[in-house]
Every structure is written in C-alpha cells, then in structure tokens.
N, C-alpha and C positions, 0 to 999 in steps of 0.2 A: 072892183077887186082890190084886195089888200096884198101888197107885195112885201116880202120879208127878206129877200136877197137881191143884191145887185152884183152881177158878174161882168167883168170887163176884160177885154183883150188889151194888150199893152201897145204894141207897135201899130201905128196907124189909127189907134183909137184914143188911148190916154196921151200918147206922145205926139207932139207936133212933128212936122217934116224935118225939123232941125234936131230931133231927138230929145227935146226938152219938155218938161212938164210946165204948163202955164199955171200961174197963181190961181186963176179962177177955177181950174180943175181941182187943185188941192183944196180950195175952199168948198167946192161942191161935195167932194168926198167926205170932208169933215162934217158938213151940214147933214148929209144923209146918214152918216154913222151916229150922229147925235140923236137922230130919230129912231135909233135902234135897228136899223137895217143892217144885215150882215153883208159886208162888202168883201168880195174875193176877186183875185186876178186869175184868168184862165189863158194860158200862154204856151207857145212852143219853146219859149226860153228855158234855160236851165234854172234850177231852183235858186242858186245864189243871185243870179241876175234878176229874177222876178222878186226876190226878197229885197233887193236894193230899191226897186221901184216901189214896193210896198212900204218900205221904211220912209221914203220920201213923201208918201201919201198918208203916213201914220196909220197904216193898216196892219193889224196884228193877227189877222185871221189865218185860217188854212188856205193855202194857195194851190191851184191846179197847174202844175208845170210839166215840162218835157212833153207837151202835147197830150197831157192826161195820164202819163205813166208814173208821175211822182207827185203825191199830194201831201203837203206838210205845212206846219206853221214854223217849225224849227227843223234844221237838218238832222238833228239827233233823234227826232221822234216822228217819222212819217206815218200817216195812217194808211197809206196805200203806195205800194211800189210794184211795178211790173218791169222786168228786165229782159233783154235779149241774151240768151244763154251763151256761155263761153265758146262752145264749139261752133254755134251758128254765127256768132260775131266773127270768129276767125275765118270761117268759110266765106262769109259775105265779103270780108275785107280782101281775101285772096281773089275773089271774083272781080271786085271793083278795081283792084290794082292792075288789071288788064286794060283799063281805060285811062285816059288822061283826065284825072279828076282829083280833087282833094276830099279825103274821107275824114270826118271829124266824129270821134266817139265822145258823146256828150254824157258824162257821168255827173252825179250831183255834187261831187267834190272836185272834179277837174275835167278838162277836155284833153283828148289826145288825138293828134292829127299828123298825117304824112306831109312832108315838105314837098311842095310842088309849085310851079309857076304857071299860072293860067293867063291867057291873053284877054282876060275880061276884068273889068273893074268891079263886077258884081260881087266877087269873092271878098275883096277888101271892104266893100260897103257893108256886106252882111256879117262877116266874121269879126271884123275889128271895130265895129260900132255898136255892138249889142249891149254895151253898158255893163259888161261883166265886172264885178268888183276886182280889185287888185289881188285879193287873197284867193281868188278862183284861178287855180293854176291852168295855164294853156300851154301844153307841151307839143313840140313839133319834132318828129323823128324821120330819119331817112327811109326806114322800112317799117311800116305799121304792122305788117303781119309778123315779122321777126320779133318786134317788141312785145306783142301780145301773146306770142308763142311762149316766151319766157315769163311774162307777167300777164296772165289772162284777165280780161275785162268783161263785165256784164253791164253794158250801158242801157239806160232806159230809152235812149234815142241815138240814131246815127244820122248825121247830116252829110250830104254829098253834093259837091259843087263841080259842075262839068264845064268844059270848054266848048263842046259840040253837042247840040241838042239830039243828034242822031245817036250819040253814045249814051245819053240819058235814056232814050227810048229802048235801046238794046239792053242796057243794064236793068232797067225796070222790068222788062219782059222776062229776063233771065232769073231775076230774084223771085218774081211772082211764080215762075214755073218750078223753081227748085226748093223754095223755103215756105212751108205751110204755116210756120209759127210767127211770121212777121208780116207786116203790111207796109206797102210803099205809097207815100203821098207825094205826088208831083206838085211842086209849088210854083215852078216856072219852067221855061224851056231848058234851064241850066241848073236847076236846084231840085233835089228831092230829099225827103226825110224817110227813115226806116224806123218803125216802132214795133213793139210786140203786138201780135194779133189781138184784136179786140180793144186796143187802145185808141182813144180819140178824145178831143176836147169835150165833146158831149158826154161820153161815158164817164169821164173823170168828174165832170160837173154833177151828173146824176148820182154818182157815188157819194160825193160830198153832201148833196142835198139829203140823201137817205141817212147819212151819218148824223146830220143836224136835225132831221125830222122836218124838213121843208119840202113841200110838194113842188113839182115842176111848174104848176100854174101860179105859184107864189114867187117865181123868180123873174127878174128883169135881166136880159142879156144885151150888152152893147158890143158890137163888133164891126169890122170893116173888110174882112177878107173871106175868100171862099171856104177856108177851113173853119170859119165861124158860122157858116150857114146853117149847119145842123142844130147848133145851139140856139140860134135866132128862131128857127122854126119850132123848136121844142118848148121854148120859154112861154110863160104866161104873157109876157110882153117882150117881143123881140125888136130890137132897135138897130138900125143900120146907120153907119156914119155917112155923111155927105160925100166922102171920098171913096166909098165902097163901090165895087163893080155893080152893074145893072142887075145881075142875078141875085145878089145879096139884098139889094134894095127892094127887089120884087118880093122876096120872101119875108121881109120885115113887116111888123105891125105899125112901126113908127119910124120916121126918117128924121134924123137930126142934122145939124150942120157938120161941116168937115172938121178934121182934127186941127186944122190951122185956123178954124173959126170957133174954137172952143165948144165943139159939138157935145162933149160929155157934160160939161157944166150947164149948157143950155138945156139939155134934156132933163137932167137931174132936177134943176130948179123949176122947170116948167111942170114936171110931173109930181115929184115928191112933196112939193109945197102943199099939194092938195090932200096929202095923206097924213093922218094924225100919227104921233109917235107910237111905237109898238107897245110900250108900257101902258099908255093911256087906253089903247084898244083892248088890251088884256084886262084892265081894271073895269072896263065897260062891258066885259064879257062878249066882245065882238071878235075876239081872237083867242084861241086856246093855246 
C-alpha cells in the first residue's frame, strides 16, 4: 500500500514525557516530508499551541486542532470551524459554576477561565504546561458567566477540570441530558472536554483528507490515547505508541516504541524507507 499522509497526535506521541521534542523525531518528520508525504498534527490543543509544535517540526500544512473543531494552516484562513454557540456556552458555564471546577473556554485566539483553587496537581500539569505561545492570551476572571454575558464567546472547545470525580459524573450527565448540540468527552476521572456535536479527531482528519483528495486507506495515524483510537482504527495503517493503553494497542495495526524511546522516529524510518517518493510514484504512473 502507498501512503500519502502521516497524521500525528502531539502529547504522548510526538512529545516526550518531559514535554520536549527529540532531535530524532524532528529528523524523521523532515525525512518523511522530503518523500512528499503530507504530515499533519491532530490534537486537542488550541491552534496556536499546535502551530508552535508544527513550527518546531517545520510542518507548514493544515492542522486538525481543538479536537477536530478547528482546521487551519494559518489562524486567518481556517478551512473548517465548528463552534459552541453563545447561548449554549453561557448556559453550560452557568451549570458548571455549580460545581467545584475550573472552566476553560478555548478559543483559537485566547482562552478564558474562571479563577479557582483545586486540591489537585492535575490542573497545573495540564493547563500550564500545554506549551501555549506567549502571544496566546490566557485570561482568568472571578465570574466566567458574568464576563461572557457582557462579552459573548463562541469557543470551539470547553475544557473542565474537577476536584471530585463524582462532580464530573454529575456534570457530564446533566450536560448530556440538557444540550443536544454538544458532546462531552471524559478524559480522566477529573477532566472532560465539551465540543460541538459531530466534532472529533477522526471527523476532523477525514474532512482534511477529503479536502486534499487523500483516501483514508492512504493515511498513517500514530497516537497514544483513547481519543486517538477511532483514527487508528480508520487509518490505512494505524500505529499505537508503546505508552498507549492496552485498548489502543489492540486496535492498532502496528505497535511502535514509547514516546520516551523515540517511537515516532522508529516507526517512520522503519516503514517509510521502504516507500518511494510520491513524485517518483506519480512519474511511474503508480499513483495518480
């Protein structure tokens, strides 16, 4: 099979546990791009944060960000955007303010969150180490609902961090019962994301493939988490990182090393060295 696209998750896949990119990973991405493979990032991160990672990897392609709700190469010209509407954003925030949690409205130009102190280190690890560029404004306000009542927001994604897993379960059930136009993704016992209905990493990636004229069996997907599972199953070649949970590994066609063992570079060099450059394949009429 000839593969024309390589789609990669960022956290736990491209990045090591210390949040850094290894030189071998950068070299592998450069190598595969020289062969004419379209490389994209598919991530729950905001667009500016994903763009920062792409820049470090010298990737100039369209990126699938905000868990599939925002696809763009530049912030000024997205090819796909799906947002949570103003009134629903306000009502969801009002509901969530009844729980002990931090609510983060993740826009492509900024994030807006309520000030809260949680007795867990998970929030600090997640929010403050996402690698967001300095120019990506992160604002914290005393009352999120009051703020967006005066200045409405239509975010592609809402992140919610809880102190108690029972609160997360109650909030999740309430939102699913009250709002038909959003979906709730539970990421851990204390973290969930809220996105517009129909939004997912897989749907975002398939939209990009259709835009580029690439079939799903021509794409290679490398991921490590449960929200990568759909993409791994749908891809022509689905690859699980060595640090992925058992369910993701079971769904994959290929298992590579962990993110701390340079799993991406190992997989890329093992597989793509066997494939001729795309331009050569087109000249030989092996690829249209």
